[in-house]
SEKE-947989 format. One record per residue: chain; x, y, z of N, C-alpha, C, O in turn. Coordinates in steps of 0.2 Angstrom, whole numbers, padded with zeros to 4 digits. Example, Ala and Ser with C-alpha at 12.3 -4.5 7.8 and 13.67 -1.06 7.14 Angstrom:
+--------+-------+-------+-------+-------+-------+-------+-------+-------+-------+-------+-------+-------+
: drendo :   n.X :   n.Y :   n.Z :  ca.X :  ca.Y :  ca.Z :   c.X :   c.Y :   c.Z :   o.X :   o.Y :   o.Z :
+--------+-------+-------+-------+-------+-------+-------+-------+-------+-------+-------+-------+-------+
:      A :  0066 : -0028 :  0039 :  0062 : -0022 :  0039 :  0066 : -0016 :  0039 :  0071 : -0017 :  0042 :
:      A :  0064 : -0011 :  0035 :  0068 : -0005 :  0036 :  0064 :  0000 :  0039 :  0067 :  0006 :  0040 :
+--------+-------+-------+-------+-------+-------+-------+-------+-------+-------+-------+-------+-------+
// end
This chain:
+--------+-------+-------+-------+-------+-------+-------+-------+-------+-------+-------+-------+-------+
: drendo :   n.X :   n.Y :   n.Z :  ca.X :  ca.Y :  ca.Z :   c.X :   c.Y :   c.Z :   o.X :   o.Y :   o.Z :
+--------+-------+-------+-------+-------+-------+-------+-------+-------+-------+-------+-------+-------+
:      A :  0119 : -0084 :  0031 :  0114 : -0080 :  0034 :  0113 : -0083 :  0041 :  0112 : -0089 :  0042 :
:      A :  0113 : -0078 :  0046 :  0111 : -0081 :  0053 :  0104 : -0082 :  0053 :  0100 : -0080 :  0050 :
:      A :  0102 : -0086 :  0059 :  0096 : -0088 :  0060 :  0091 : -0082 :  0061 :  0085 : -0082 :  0059 :
:      A :  0094 : -0078 :  0065 :  0090 : -0072 :  0067 :  0088 : -0067 :  0061 :  0083 : -0064 :  0060 :
:      A :  0093 : -0067 :  0056 :  0092 : -0063 :  0050 :  0087 : -0066 :  0046 :  0083 : -0063 :  0043 :
:      A :  0087 : -0073 :  0045 :  0082 : -0076 :  0041 :  0075 : -0076 :  0044 :  0070 : -0075 :  0041 :
:      A :  0075 : -0076 :  0051 :  0069 : -0076 :  0054 :  0066 : -0069 :  0053 :  0060 : -0068 :  0052 :
:      A :  0070 : -0063 :  0053 :  0068 : -0057 :  0052 :  0065 : -0056 :  0045 :  0060 : -0052 :  0044 :
:      A :  0069 : -0059 :  0040 :  0067 : -0058 :  0033 :  0060 : -0061 :  0032 :  0056 : -0059 :  0027 :
:      A :  0059 : -0067 :  0035 :  0053 : -0070 :  0034 :  0047 : -0068 :  0038 :  0041 : -0070 :  0038 :
:      A :  0048 : -0063 :  0042 :  0043 : -0059 :  0046 :  0038 : -0056 :  0041 :  0040 : -0054 :  0036 :
:      A :  0032 : -0056 :  0043 :  0027 : -0053 :  0039 :  0028 : -0045 :  0039 :  0029 : -0042 :  0044 :
:      A :  0027 : -0042 :  0033 :  0028 : -0035 :  0032 :  0021 : -0032 :  0033 :  0016 : -0035 :  0032 :
:      A :  0021 : -0026 :  0035 :  0015 : -0022 :  0036 :  0014 : -0017 :  0031 :  0018 : -0016 :  0026 :
:      A :  0008 : -0013 :  0031 :  0006 : -0009 :  0026 :  0011 : -0003 :  0025 :  0013 : -0001 :  0020 :
:      A :  0014 : -0001 :  0031 :  0019 :  0005 :  0031 :  0025 :  0002 :  0027 :  0028 :  0006 :  0024 :
:      A :  0027 : -0004 :  0028 :  0033 : -0007 :  0025 :  0032 : -0007 :  0017 :  0036 : -0005 :  0013 :
:      A :  0026 : -0009 :  0015 :  0025 : -0009 :  0008 :  0024 : -0002 :  0005 :  0027 : -0001 : -0001 :
:      A :  0022 :  0003 :  0009 :  0022 :  0010 :  0006 :  0029 :  0013 :  0006 :  0030 :  0016 :  0001 :
:      A :  0033 :  0011 :  0010 :  0040 :  0014 :  0010 :  0043 :  0011 :  0004 :  0047 :  0015 :  0000 :
:      A :  0043 :  0004 :  0002 :  0046 :  0002 : -0004 :  0043 :  0005 : -0010 :  0046 :  0006 : -0015 :
:      A :  0036 :  0006 : -0010 :  0033 :  0009 : -0016 :  0036 :  0016 : -0017 :  0037 :  0018 : -0023 :
:      A :  0037 :  0020 : -0012 :  0040 :  0026 : -0013 :  0047 :  0026 : -0015 :  0049 :  0030 : -0019 :
:      A :  0051 :  0021 : -0013 :  0058 :  0020 : -0016 :  0058 :  0018 : -0023 :  0062 :  0020 : -0027 :
:      A :  0053 :  0014 : -0025 :  0052 :  0012 : -0032 :  0050 :  0018 : -0036 :  0053 :  0019 : -0042 :
:      A :  0046 :  0022 : -0034 :  0044 :  0028 : -0037 :  0050 :  0033 : -0038 :  0050 :  0036 : -0043 :
:      A :  0054 :  0034 : -0033 :  0060 :  0038 : -0033 :  0064 :  0035 : -0039 :  0067 :  0039 : -0043 :
:      A :  0065 :  0029 : -0039 :  0070 :  0025 : -0044 :  0067 :  0027 : -0051 :  0071 :  0028 : -0056 :
:      A :  0060 :  0026 : -0052 :  0057 :  0027 : -0059 :  0058 :  0035 : -0061 :  0059 :  0036 : -0066 :
:      A :  0057 :  0039 : -0056 :  0058 :  0046 : -0057 :  0065 :  0048 : -0059 :  0066 :  0053 : -0063 :
:      A :  0070 :  0044 : -0057 :  0077 :  0046 : -0058 :  0079 :  0042 : -0065 :  0085 :  0043 : -0067 :
:      A :  0075 :  0038 : -0068 :  0076 :  0034 : -0074 :  0080 :  0028 : -0072 :  0083 :  0025 : -0077 :
:      A :  0080 :  0025 : -0066 :  0083 :  0019 : -0064 :  0079 :  0013 : -0066 :  0082 :  0008 : -0067 :
:      A :  0073 :  0014 : -0066 :  0068 :  0009 : -0068 :  0064 :  0011 : -0074 :  0061 :  0017 : -0074 :
:      A :  0063 :  0007 : -0079 :  0059 :  0009 : -0085 :  0051 :  0008 : -0082 :  0050 :  0004 : -0078 :
:      A :  0047 :  0011 : -0086 :  0040 :  0011 : -0083 :  0037 :  0004 : -0083 :  0033 :  0002 : -0078 :
:      A :  0038 : -0001 : -0087 :  0035 : -0007 : -0086 :  0037 : -0011 : -0080 :  0034 : -0014 : -0077 :
:      A :  0044 : -0011 : -0079 :  0047 : -0014 : -0074 :  0045 : -0011 : -0067 :  0044 : -0014 : -0062 :
:      A :  0044 : -0004 : -0067 :  0042 :  0000 : -0061 :  0035 : -0003 : -0059 :  0033 : -0004 : -0054 :
:      A :  0030 : -0003 : -0064 :  0023 : -0005 : -0063 :  0023 : -0012 : -0060 :  0019 : -0014 : -0056 :
:      A :  0027 : -0017 : -0063 :  0027 : -0024 : -0061 :  0030 : -0024 : -0054 :  0027 : -0028 : -0050 :
:      A :  0035 : -0021 : -0052 :  0038 : -0021 : -0045 :  0033 : -0018 : -0040 :  0032 : -0020 : -0035 :
:      A :  0030 : -0012 : -0043 :  0025 : -0009 : -0038 :  0019 : -0014 : -0036 :  0017 : -0014 : -0031 :
:      A :  0017 : -0017 : -0041 :  0011 : -0022 : -0040 :  0014 : -0028 : -0035 :  0010 : -0029 : -0031 :
:      A :  0020 : -0030 : -0036 :  0022 : -0035 : -0032 :  0024 : -0032 : -0025 :  0023 : -0036 : -0020 :
:      A :  0026 : -0026 : -0024 :  0027 : -0023 : -0018 :  0021 : -0023 : -0014 :  0021 : -0024 : -0008 :
:      A :  0015 : -0021 : -0017 :  0009 : -0020 : -0013 :  0006 : -0027 : -0011 :  0002 : -0028 : -0007 :
:      A :  0008 : -0032 : -0015 :  0006 : -0039 : -0014 :  0011 : -0043 : -0009 :  0009 : -0048 : -0006 :
:      A :  0017 : -0040 : -0008 :  0022 : -0043 : -0003 :  0019 : -0045 :  0004 :  0015 : -0041 :  0007 :
:      A :  0021 : -0051 :  0006 :  0019 : -0053 :  0013 :  0024 : -0052 :  0018 :  0023 : -0052 :  0024 :
:      A :  0031 : -0053 :  0016 :  0036 : -0053 :  0020 :  0042 : -0048 :  0018 :  0041 : -0045 :  0013 :
:      A :  0046 : -0047 :  0023 :  0052 : -0042 :  0022 :  0056 : -0045 :  0016 :  0059 : -0041 :  0012 :
:      A :  0057 : -0051 :  0016 :  0061 : -0054 :  0011 :  0059 : -0052 :  0004 :  0062 : -0050 : -0001 :
:      A :  0052 : -0053 :  0003 :  0049 : -0051 : -0004 :  0050 : -0044 : -0005 :  0052 : -0042 : -0011 :
:      A :  0049 : -0039 :  0000 :  0051 : -0032 : -0001 :  0058 : -0031 : -0003 :  0059 : -0027 : -0007 :
:      A :  0062 : -0034 :  0001 :  0070 : -0033 :  0000 :  0072 : -0035 : -0007 :  0076 : -0032 : -0010 :
:      A :  0069 : -0041 : -0010 :  0071 : -0043 : -0017 :  0068 : -0038 : -0022 :  0072 : -0037 : -0027 :
:      A :  0063 : -0034 : -0021 :  0061 : -0029 : -0025 :  0065 : -0023 : -0026 :  0065 : -0019 : -0031 :
:      A :  0068 : -0021 : -0020 :  0072 : -0015 : -0020 :  0079 : -0015 : -0018 :  0083 : -0010 : -0018 :
:      A :  0082 : -0021 : -0018 :  0089 : -0022 : -0016 :  0094 : -0019 : -0021 :  0099 : -0017 : -0019 :
:      A :  0092 : -0019 : -0027 :  0097 : -0016 : -0032 :  0096 : -0008 : -0033 :  0099 : -0005 : -0038 :
:      A :  0092 : -0005 : -0029 :  0091 :  0002 : -0029 :  0095 :  0006 : -0024 :  0095 :  0004 : -0018 :
:      A :  0097 :  0012 : -0025 :  0100 :  0016 : -0020 :  0095 :  0018 : -0015 :  0089 :  0019 : -0016 :
:      A :  0097 :  0018 : -0008 :  0092 :  0019 : -0003 :  0089 :  0014 :  0000 :  0085 :  0014 :  0004 :
:      A :  0090 :  0008 : -0003 :  0086 :  0002 : -0001 :  0089 :  0000 :  0006 :  0095 :  0000 :  0007 :
:      A :  0084 : -0002 :  0010 :  0086 : -0005 :  0017 :  0085 : -0012 :  0017 :  0079 : -0014 :  0017 :
:      A :  0090 : -0016 :  0018 :  0089 : -0023 :  0018 :  0090 : -0026 :  0025 :  0091 : -0032 :  0026 :
:      A :  0092 : -0022 :  0030 :  0093 : -0024 :  0037 :  0087 : -0025 :  0041 :  0081 : -0024 :  0038 :
:      A :  0087 : -0027 :  0047 :  0081 : -0028 :  0051 :  0077 : -0021 :  0051 :  0079 : -0016 :  0051 :
:      A :  0070 : -0022 :  0052 :  0066 : -0017 :  0052 :  0064 : -0014 :  0059 :  0064 : -0018 :  0064 :
:      A :  0064 : -0008 :  0060 :  0062 : -0005 :  0066 :  0055 : -0005 :  0067 :  0052 : -0005 :  0073 :
:      A :  0051 : -0005 :  0061 :  0044 : -0005 :  0061 :  0041 :  0002 :  0064 :  0036 :  0002 :  0067 :
:      A :  0044 :  0007 :  0062 :  0042 :  0014 :  0064 :  0035 :  0016 :  0060 :  0035 :  0013 :  0055 :
:      A :  0031 :  0020 :  0063 :  0025 :  0021 :  0060 :  0026 :  0026 :  0054 :  0030 :  0030 :  0054 :
:      A :  0022 :  0025 :  0048 :  0022 :  0029 :  0043 :  0017 :  0035 :  0044 :  0011 :  0033 :  0045 :
:      A :  0019 :  0041 :  0044 :  0015 :  0046 :  0046 :  0011 :  0049 :  0039 :  0014 :  0051 :  0034 :
:      A :  0004 :  0048 :  0039 :  0001 :  0051 :  0033 :  0001 :  0058 :  0033 :  0002 :  0062 :  0037 :
:      A :  0001 :  0060 :  0026 :  0002 :  0068 :  0025 : -0005 :  0071 :  0028 : -0010 :  0068 :  0029 :
:      A : -0004 :  0077 :  0030 : -0010 :  0081 :  0033 : -0016 :  0081 :  0028 : -0015 :  0081 :  0022 :
:      A : -0022 :  0081 :  0031 : -0028 :  0082 :  0027 : -0027 :  0088 :  0022 : -0024 :  0093 :  0024 :
:      A : -0030 :  0088 :  0017 : -0030 :  0093 :  0012 : -0037 :  0095 :  0009 : -0041 :  0090 :  0008 :
:      A : -0038 :  0101 :  0007 : -0044 :  0103 :  0004 : -0042 :  0107 : -0003 : -0038 :  0111 : -0002 :
:      A : -0045 :  0105 : -0008 : -0044 :  0108 : -0015 : -0050 :  0112 : -0017 : -0055 :  0109 : -0017 :
:      A : -0050 :  0118 : -0018 : -0056 :  0122 : -0020 : -0055 :  0125 : -0027 : -0050 :  0127 : -0029 :
:      A : -0061 :  0125 : -0030 : -0061 :  0129 : -0037 : -0068 :  0132 : -0037 : -0073 :  0129 : -0038 :
:      A : -0067 :  0139 : -0035 : -0073 :  0143 : -0035 : -0072 :  0148 : -0041 : -0069 :  0153 : -0040 :
:      A : -0076 :  0147 : -0046 : -0075 :  0151 : -0052 : -0068 :  0151 : -0055 : -0066 :  0156 : -0057 :
:      A : -0065 :  0145 : -0054 : -0058 :  0144 : -0055 : -0057 :  0137 : -0056 : -0061 :  0133 : -0058 :
:      A : -0050 :  0135 : -0055 : -0049 :  0128 : -0056 : -0043 :  0126 : -0051 : -0039 :  0130 : -0049 :
:      A : -0042 :  0119 : -0050 : -0037 :  0116 : -0047 : -0034 :  0110 : -0050 : -0037 :  0107 : -0054 :
:      A : -0027 :  0109 : -0049 : -0024 :  0103 : -0052 : -0019 :  0101 : -0047 : -0015 :  0105 : -0044 :
:      A : -0019 :  0094 : -0046 : -0014 :  0091 : -0041 : -0012 :  0085 : -0046 : -0015 :  0080 : -0046 :
:      A : -0006 :  0086 : -0048 : -0002 :  0082 : -0053 :  0005 :  0080 : -0051 :  0008 :  0084 : -0047 :
:      A :  0008 :  0076 : -0054 :  0015 :  0074 : -0053 :  0016 :  0071 : -0046 :  0012 :  0067 : -0044 :
:      A :  0022 :  0072 : -0043 :  0024 :  0069 : -0037 :  0022 :  0073 : -0031 :  0024 :  0079 : -0031 :
:      A :  0018 :  0070 : -0027 :  0015 :  0073 : -0021 :  0013 :  0068 : -0016 :  0012 :  0062 : -0018 :
:      A :  0012 :  0069 : -0010 :  0010 :  0065 : -0005 :  0003 :  0065 : -0004 :  0000 :  0070 : -0002 :
:      A :  0000 :  0059 : -0005 : -0008 :  0059 : -0004 : -0009 :  0058 :  0003 : -0007 :  0053 :  0006 :
:      A : -0014 :  0062 :  0006 : -0016 :  0062 :  0013 : -0021 :  0056 :  0014 : -0024 :  0054 :  0009 :
:      A : -0022 :  0055 :  0020 : -0027 :  0050 :  0022 : -0034 :  0052 :  0020 : -0038 :  0048 :  0018 :
:      A : -0035 :  0059 :  0021 : -0041 :  0062 :  0020 : -0040 :  0068 :  0015 : -0036 :  0072 :  0017 :
:      A : -0045 :  0069 :  0010 : -0044 :  0075 :  0006 : -0051 :  0077 :  0004 : -0056 :  0072 :  0003 :
:      A : -0053 :  0083 :  0003 : -0059 :  0086 :  0001 : -0058 :  0090 : -0005 : -0053 :  0094 : -0005 :
:      A : -0062 :  0089 : -0010 : -0061 :  0093 : -0016 : -0068 :  0096 : -0018 : -0073 :  0093 : -0017 :
:      A : -0068 :  0102 : -0019 : -0075 :  0106 : -0020 : -0074 :  0111 : -0026 : -0069 :  0115 : -0027 :
:      A : -0079 :  0110 : -0031 : -0079 :  0114 : -0037 : -0085 :  0117 : -0038 : -0091 :  0114 : -0038 :
:      A : -0086 :  0124 : -0038 : -0092 :  0128 : -0038 : -0090 :  0132 : -0044 : -0086 :  0137 : -0044 :
:      A : -0094 :  0131 : -0050 : -0093 :  0135 : -0056 : -0086 :  0135 : -0058 : -0083 :  0140 : -0061 :
:      A : -0083 :  0129 : -0057 : -0075 :  0128 : -0059 : -0074 :  0121 : -0060 : -0079 :  0117 : -0060 :
:      A : -0068 :  0119 : -0060 : -0066 :  0112 : -0061 : -0059 :  0110 : -0058 : -0055 :  0115 : -0056 :
:      A : -0058 :  0104 : -0058 : -0052 :  0102 : -0055 : -0050 :  0095 : -0057 : -0054 :  0091 : -0060 :
:      A : -0043 :  0093 : -0057 : -0040 :  0087 : -0058 : -0036 :  0085 : -0052 : -0032 :  0088 : -0050 :
:      A : -0037 :  0078 : -0050 : -0033 :  0075 : -0045 : -0030 :  0069 : -0048 : -0033 :  0064 : -0050 :
:      A : -0023 :  0069 : -0049 : -0020 :  0064 : -0053 : -0016 :  0060 : -0048 : -0011 :  0063 : -0045 :
:      A : -0018 :  0054 : -0046 : -0014 :  0050 : -0041 : -0009 :  0045 : -0045 : -0006 :  0041 : -0041 :
:      A : -0008 :  0045 : -0051 : -0004 :  0041 : -0054 :  0004 :  0041 : -0052 :  0007 :  0036 : -0052 :
:      A :  0006 :  0047 : -0051 :  0013 :  0048 : -0049 :  0014 :  0049 : -0042 :  0020 :  0051 : -0040 :
:      A :  0009 :  0049 : -0038 :  0009 :  0052 : -0031 :  0011 :  0046 : -0026 :  0011 :  0040 : -0028 :
:      A :  0014 :  0048 : -0021 :  0016 :  0044 : -0015 :  0010 :  0043 : -0010 :  0008 :  0048 : -0007 :
:      A :  0008 :  0037 : -0009 :  0003 :  0035 : -0004 :  0006 :  0035 :  0002 :  0011 :  0031 :  0003 :
:      A :  0003 :  0039 :  0007 :  0006 :  0039 :  0014 :  0001 :  0035 :  0019 :  0003 :  0034 :  0025 :
:      A : -0004 :  0032 :  0016 : -0008 :  0028 :  0020 : -0011 :  0022 :  0016 : -0012 :  0023 :  0010 :
:      A : -0013 :  0016 :  0018 : -0016 :  0011 :  0014 : -0023 :  0012 :  0012 : -0025 :  0010 :  0007 :
:      A : -0026 :  0017 :  0016 : -0033 :  0019 :  0014 : -0033 :  0026 :  0013 : -0031 :  0030 :  0018 :
:      A : -0036 :  0029 :  0008 : -0037 :  0036 :  0006 : -0044 :  0037 :  0006 : -0048 :  0034 :  0002 :
:      A : -0047 :  0043 :  0009 : -0054 :  0045 :  0008 : -0054 :  0051 :  0005 : -0051 :  0056 :  0007 :
:      A : -0057 :  0052 : -0001 : -0058 :  0058 : -0005 : -0066 :  0060 : -0005 : -0070 :  0056 : -0007 :
:      A : -0067 :  0066 : -0002 : -0074 :  0068 : -0003 : -0074 :  0074 : -0008 : -0071 :  0079 : -0008 :
:      A : -0078 :  0072 : -0013 : -0078 :  0076 : -0019 : -0085 :  0079 : -0020 : -0090 :  0076 : -0020 :
:      A : -0085 :  0086 : -0021 : -0092 :  0089 : -0022 : -0091 :  0094 : -0028 : -0087 :  0098 : -0028 :
:      A : -0096 :  0094 : -0033 : -0096 :  0098 : -0038 : -0103 :  0101 : -0039 : -0108 :  0097 : -0040 :
:      A : -0103 :  0108 : -0039 : -0109 :  0111 : -0040 : -0108 :  0116 : -0046 : -0104 :  0120 : -0046 :
:      A : -0112 :  0114 : -0052 : -0111 :  0118 : -0058 : -0103 :  0118 : -0060 : -0101 :  0123 : -0063 :
:      A : -0100 :  0112 : -0059 : -0093 :  0112 : -0060 : -0091 :  0104 : -0062 : -0096 :  0100 : -0062 :
:      A : -0085 :  0103 : -0063 : -0083 :  0096 : -0064 : -0076 :  0095 : -0062 : -0072 :  0099 : -0061 :
:      A : -0075 :  0088 : -0060 : -0069 :  0086 : -0057 : -0067 :  0079 : -0060 : -0072 :  0075 : -0062 :
:      A : -0061 :  0078 : -0061 : -0059 :  0071 : -0064 : -0053 :  0069 : -0059 : -0049 :  0072 : -0057 :
:      A : -0054 :  0063 : -0057 : -0049 :  0059 : -0052 : -0046 :  0054 : -0056 : -0050 :  0049 : -0059 :
:      A : -0039 :  0054 : -0057 : -0036 :  0049 : -0061 : -0032 :  0044 : -0056 : -0029 :  0046 : -0052 :
:      A : -0033 :  0038 : -0057 : -0030 :  0033 : -0053 : -0026 :  0028 : -0057 : -0028 :  0026 : -0063 :
:      A : -0020 :  0026 : -0054 : -0016 :  0021 : -0058 : -0019 :  0014 : -0058 : -0024 :  0013 : -0054 :
:      A : -0017 :  0010 : -0062 : -0020 :  0003 : -0063 : -0020 : -0001 : -0057 : -0025 : -0005 : -0056 :
:      A : -0015 : -0001 : -0052 : -0015 : -0005 : -0046 : -0019 : -0003 : -0041 : -0020 : -0007 : -0036 :
:      A : -0021 :  0003 : -0040 : -0025 :  0006 : -0035 : -0032 :  0003 : -0035 : -0035 :  0003 : -0040 :
:      A : -0035 :  0001 : -0029 : -0042 : -0001 : -0028 : -0046 :  0005 : -0027 : -0044 :  0010 : -0024 :
:      A : -0052 :  0005 : -0030 : -0056 :  0011 : -0029 : -0063 :  0009 : -0027 : -0066 :  0004 : -0029 :
:      A : -0066 :  0012 : -0022 : -0073 :  0011 : -0019 : -0076 :  0018 : -0020 : -0075 :  0023 : -0017 :
:      A : -0082 :  0018 : -0025 : -0085 :  0024 : -0027 : -0092 :  0024 : -0024 : -0096 :  0019 : -0024 :
:      A : -0094 :  0029 : -0021 : -0101 :  0030 : -0018 : -0103 :  0038 : -0018 : -0101 :  0041 : -0014 :
:      A : -0107 :  0040 : -0023 : -0108 :  0047 : -0024 : -0115 :  0047 : -0027 : -0118 :  0042 : -0030 :
:      A : -0118 :  0053 : -0027 : -0124 :  0055 : -0030 : -0124 :  0060 : -0035 : -0120 :  0065 : -0034 :
:      A : -0127 :  0059 : -0041 : -0127 :  0065 : -0046 : -0135 :  0067 : -0046 : -0139 :  0063 : -0047 :
:      A : -0136 :  0074 : -0045 : -0142 :  0077 : -0046 : -0142 :  0081 : -0051 : -0139 :  0087 : -0051 :
:      A : -0146 :  0080 : -0057 : -0145 :  0084 : -0063 : -0138 :  0085 : -0065 : -0136 :  0090 : -0068 :
:      A : -0134 :  0079 : -0064 : -0127 :  0079 : -0065 : -0125 :  0072 : -0065 : -0129 :  0067 : -0064 :
:      A : -0118 :  0071 : -0065 : -0116 :  0064 : -0065 : -0110 :  0063 : -0059 : -0106 :  0067 : -0058 :
:      A : -0111 :  0057 : -0056 : -0106 :  0055 : -0051 : -0104 :  0048 : -0053 : -0108 :  0044 : -0052 :
:      A : -0098 :  0047 : -0056 : -0096 :  0040 : -0058 : -0098 :  0035 : -0052 : -0096 :  0036 : -0046 :
:      A : -0101 :  0029 : -0054 : -0102 :  0024 : -0049 : -0098 :  0018 : -0050 : -0098 :  0013 : -0046 :
:      A : -0093 :  0018 : -0055 : -0089 :  0013 : -0056 : -0083 :  0015 : -0060 : -0083 :  0020 : -0063 :
:      A : -0077 :  0011 : -0060 : -0071 :  0013 : -0064 : -0069 :  0007 : -0067 : -0069 :  0001 : -0064 :
:      A : -0067 :  0007 : -0073 : -0065 :  0001 : -0077 : -0058 : -0002 : -0074 : -0054 :  0002 : -0071 :
:      A : -0058 : -0008 : -0074 : -0052 : -0012 : -0072 : -0052 : -0014 : -0064 : -0056 : -0011 : -0060 :
:      A : -0048 : -0018 : -0062 : -0048 : -0020 : -0055 : -0041 : -0018 : -0052 : -0036 : -0018 : -0056 :
:      A : -0040 : -0016 : -0046 : -0034 : -0015 : -0043 : -0031 : -0021 : -0041 : -0033 : -0027 : -0043 :
:      A : -0025 : -0020 : -0038 : -0021 : -0026 : -0035 : -0022 : -0027 : -0028 : -0023 : -0023 : -0024 :
:      A : -0022 : -0034 : -0026 : -0022 : -0035 : -0019 : -0017 : -0032 : -0015 : -0011 : -0032 : -0017 :
:      A : -0018 : -0029 : -0009 : -0013 : -0026 : -0005 : -0011 : -0018 : -0007 : -0008 : -0015 : -0003 :
:      A : -0013 : -0016 : -0013 : -0012 : -0009 : -0015 : -0017 : -0005 : -0011 : -0022 : -0007 : -0009 :
:      A : -0015 :  0002 : -0011 : -0020 :  0006 : -0007 : -0027 :  0006 : -0010 : -0028 :  0005 : -0016 :
:      A : -0032 :  0008 : -0006 : -0039 :  0008 : -0008 : -0041 :  0016 : -0007 : -0040 :  0019 : -0002 :
:      A : -0043 :  0018 : -0013 : -0046 :  0025 : -0013 : -0053 :  0025 : -0013 : -0056 :  0023 : -0017 :
:      A : -0056 :  0028 : -0007 : -0063 :  0028 : -0006 : -0066 :  0035 : -0008 : -0064 :  0040 : -0005 :
:      A : -0070 :  0036 : -0013 : -0072 :  0042 : -0016 : -0079 :  0043 : -0014 : -0084 :  0039 : -0016 :
:      A : -0081 :  0048 : -0011 : -0088 :  0049 : -0009 : -0090 :  0057 : -0011 : -0085 :  0061 : -0012 :
:      A : -0096 :  0058 : -0011 : -0098 :  0065 : -0012 : -0104 :  0065 : -0017 : -0108 :  0061 : -0017 :
:      A : -0105 :  0071 : -0020 : -0111 :  0072 : -0024 : -0109 :  0077 : -0030 : -0105 :  0081 : -0029 :
:      A : -0113 :  0077 : -0035 : -0113 :  0082 : -0040 : -0120 :  0085 : -0042 : -0124 :  0081 : -0043 :
:      A : -0120 :  0091 : -0041 : -0127 :  0095 : -0042 : -0126 :  0099 : -0049 : -0122 :  0104 : -0049 :
:      A : -0129 :  0097 : -0054 : -0128 :  0101 : -0061 : -0120 :  0101 : -0062 : -0118 :  0106 : -0065 :
:      A : -0117 :  0096 : -0060 : -0110 :  0095 : -0062 : -0108 :  0088 : -0063 : -0112 :  0084 : -0064 :
:      A : -0101 :  0087 : -0062 : -0099 :  0080 : -0063 : -0093 :  0078 : -0058 : -0089 :  0083 : -0057 :
:      A : -0092 :  0072 : -0056 : -0086 :  0069 : -0053 : -0085 :  0063 : -0057 : -0089 :  0058 : -0057 :
:      A : -0079 :  0063 : -0061 : -0077 :  0057 : -0065 : -0071 :  0054 : -0062 : -0066 :  0057 : -0060 :
:      A : -0071 :  0047 : -0062 : -0065 :  0044 : -0060 : -0063 :  0039 : -0066 : -0067 :  0035 : -0068 :
:      A : -0056 :  0040 : -0067 : -0054 :  0036 : -0073 : -0047 :  0032 : -0071 : -0043 :  0035 : -0068 :
:      A : -0047 :  0026 : -0073 : -0041 :  0022 : -0071 : -0036 :  0023 : -0078 : -0039 :  0022 : -0083 :
:      A : -0030 :  0026 : -0077 : -0026 :  0027 : -0082 : -0019 :  0025 : -0081 : -0016 :  0026 : -0075 :
:      A : -0016 :  0022 : -0086 : -0009 :  0020 : -0085 : -0004 :  0026 : -0085 : -0006 :  0032 : -0087 :
:      A :  0002 :  0025 : -0082 :  0007 :  0030 : -0082 :  0010 :  0031 : -0089 :  0010 :  0026 : -0093 :
:      A :  0012 :  0037 : -0091 :  0015 :  0038 : -0097 :  0023 :  0036 : -0097 :  0026 :  0037 : -0092 :
:      A :  0025 :  0033 : -0102 :  0032 :  0031 : -0102 :  0037 :  0037 : -0103 :  0035 :  0042 : -0106 :
:      A :  0042 :  0038 : -0099 :  0046 :  0044 : -0099 :  0050 :  0044 : -0105 :  0054 :  0049 : -0106 :
+--------+-------+-------+-------+-------+-------+-------+-------+-------+-------+-------+-------+-------+
// end
């Protein structure tokens, strides 16, 4: 290995590098190349990785892995999204790109935002959730960090979520209020395929 290659591998990785490897691992799990326990273990390590070498070791055996020098291009967050349920419902499940900012609103309706299989395009995600005579549930995977601050008036807005996230994993900040409604946040493991 040349000196410049080893120097490049020992360079500190950034949030966008960790997100790209996390997306590669998610692709591999979706294709059946990684079993769920190995996927979750590698994903936790990817978010905690400090150098390119650490990231390369986690993805080197997968198709699409890039182990050459990094260009360090910016990771572009998905566009802001609004999910509405007015006398109806919304669901965001499966594989999708989580934007940096999202607003969810339920009026006489309900909704589910499932982040367990989603691709994070930003290390910090802000979700503004509002429920009026309605209910919402936000499901987060075990490694994601959660910061909750909301108000329930004649209703409930969860103030905590069970379990701890992993260092370096994305942080989801959930803000808002529930008026005669609810906003529930639950940490939930992924289902084995």
